[in-house]
LOVEX-437766 format. One line per field, with one value per atom (N, C-alpha, C): residue in one letter; residue number from 1; x, y, z; chain; atom name. Coordinates in steps of 0.05 Angstrom, whole numbers, plus 5000, padded with zeros to 4 digits. Layout:
<recs>
resn [a	...]
resi [NUM	...]
X [X	...]
Y [Y	...]
Z [Z	...]
chain [A	...]
name [CA	...]
</recs>
This chain:
<recs>
resn [m	m	m	h	h	h	y	y	y	p	p	p	h	h	h	r	r	r	t	t	t	s	s	s	r	r	r	i	i	i	k	k	k	r	r	r	k	k	k	r	r	r	a	a	a	i	i	i	g	g	g	f	f	f	r	r	r	a	a	a	r	r	r	m	m	m	k	k	k	s	s	s	a	a	a	h	h	h	g	g	g	r	r	r	k	k	k	m	m	m	m	m	m	n	n	n	r	r	r	k	k	k	r	r	r	r	r	r	v	v	v	g	g	g	r	r	r	s	s	s	l	l	l	n	n	n	v	v	v	a	a	a	d	d	d	k	k	k]
resi [1	1	1	2	2	2	3	3	3	4	4	4	5	5	5	6	6	6	7	7	7	8	8	8	9	9	9	10	10	10	11	11	11	12	12	12	13	13	13	14	14	14	15	15	15	16	16	16	17	17	17	18	18	18	19	19	19	20	20	20	21	21	21	22	22	22	23	23	23	24	24	24	25	25	25	26	26	26	27	27	27	28	28	28	29	29	29	30	30	30	31	31	31	32	32	32	33	33	33	34	34	34	35	35	35	36	36	36	37	37	37	38	38	38	39	39	39	40	40	40	41	41	41	42	42	42	43	43	43	44	44	44	45	45	45	46	46	46]
X [9294	9305	9305	9318	9317	9323	9303	9312	9309	9330	9337	9314	9312	9293	9294	9259	9263	9243	9249	9228	9218	9189	9180	9188	9193	9202	9189	9161	9147	9151	9157	9158	9190	9203	9237	9236	9215	9222	9208	9181	9174	9189	9206	9229	9241	9264	9287	9288	9265	9270	9270	9275	9283	9260	9229	9212	9213	9222	9223	9248	9264	9292	9285	9269	9269	9240	9225	9206	9217	9244	9258	9275	9279	9306	9329	9326	9356	9357	9342	9339	9358	9346	9347	9387	9398	9419	9438	9430	9441	9445	9429	9433	9448	9441	9467	9495	9499	9517	9530	9517	9526	9534	9517	9520	9546	9554	9583	9603	9601	9627	9624	9601	9604	9590	9572	9557	9537	9532	9499	9479	9455	9434	9419	9418	9397	9401	9380	9379	9368	9348	9340	9331	9348	9340	9329	9336	9323	9298]
Y [6317	6333	6342	6339	6350	6373	6395	6417	6416	6435	6439	6442	6441	6439	6465	6482	6500	6506	6519	6519	6545	6551	6573	6591	6629	6646	6645	6642	6643	6625	6595	6579	6572	6589	6601	6618	6639	6652	6646	6627	6614	6599	6585	6562	6573	6597	6604	6642	6646	6674	6686	6717	6726	6721	6720	6716	6684	6673	6641	6642	6652	6649	6651	6682	6694	6678	6661	6644	6630	6617	6591	6607	6593	6597	6593	6563	6562	6585	6579	6609	6641	6644	6669	6666	6643	6638	6644	6633	6626	6655	6672	6703	6717	6710	6721	6720	6693	6683	6691	6696	6714	6740	6751	6777	6784	6769	6765	6760	6746	6743	6765	6787	6807	6803	6784	6784	6797	6810	6820	6797	6805	6785	6785	6788	6782	6749	6736	6707	6696	6698	6693	6712	6730	6748	6739	6715	6705	6679]
Z [2650	2660	2692	2717	2739	2740	2761	2770	2800	2805	2824	2849	2879	2899	2904	2902	2903	2922	2954	2979	2968	2975	2963	2979	2984	2998	3015	3028	3048	3070	3055	3079	3086	3068	3081	3100	3101	3122	3143	3143	3159	3184	3162	3180	3186	3175	3184	3191	3192	3188	3216	3219	3240	3260	3258	3280	3284	3264	3272	3295	3290	3313	3343	3328	3366	3379	3363	3382	3400	3397	3410	3426	3451	3467	3457	3440	3424	3394	3388	3358	3371	3396	3406	3414	3423	3434	3412	3385	3357	3352	3358	3344	3361	3387	3415	3397	3389	3390	3362	3344	3317	3321	3339	3344	3364	3373	3398	3371	3355	3340	3314	3315	3303	3276	3270	3241	3242	3216	3215	3214	3218	3225	3205	3178	3159	3161	3172	3171	3147	3138	3112	3092	3074	3060	3030	3026	2995	3011]
chain [A	A	A	A	A	A	A	A	A	A	A	A	A	A	A	A	A	A	A	A	A	A	A	A	A	A	A	A	A	A	A	A	A	A	A	A	A	A	A	A	A	A	A	A	A	A	A	A	A	A	A	A	A	A	A	A	A	A	A	A	A	A	A	A	A	A	A	A	A	A	A	A	A	A	A	A	A	A	A	A	A	A	A	A	A	A	A	A	A	A	A	A	A	A	A	A	A	A	A	A	A	A	A	A	A	A	A	A	A	A	A	A	A	A	A	A	A	A	A	A	A	A	A	A	A	A	A	A	A	A	A	A	A	A	A	A	A	A]
name [N	CA	C	N	CA	C	N	CA	C	N	CA	C	N	CA	C	N	CA	C	N	CA	C	N	CA	C	N	CA	C	N	CA	C	N	CA	C	N	CA	C	N	CA	C	N	CA	C	N	CA	C	N	CA	C	N	CA	C	N	CA	C	N	CA	C	N	CA	C	N	CA	C	N	CA	C	N	CA	C	N	CA	C	N	CA	C	N	CA	C	N	CA	C	N	CA	C	N	CA	C	N	CA	C	N	CA	C	N	CA	C	N	CA	C	N	CA	C	N	CA	C	N	CA	C	N	CA	C	N	CA	C	N	CA	C	N	CA	C	N	CA	C	N	CA	C	N	CA	C	N	CA	C	N	CA	C	N	CA	C]
</recs>
């Protein structure tokens, strides 16, 4: 039986979490773009 791919929560947070986004200039740009459009910024809750 084939199981779905499950990334660990820690790995997910480290890859696409808030701190990971803030680390790079492109990530910060992305956050600001989303803020401008009016999105809430919970980047990786689960």
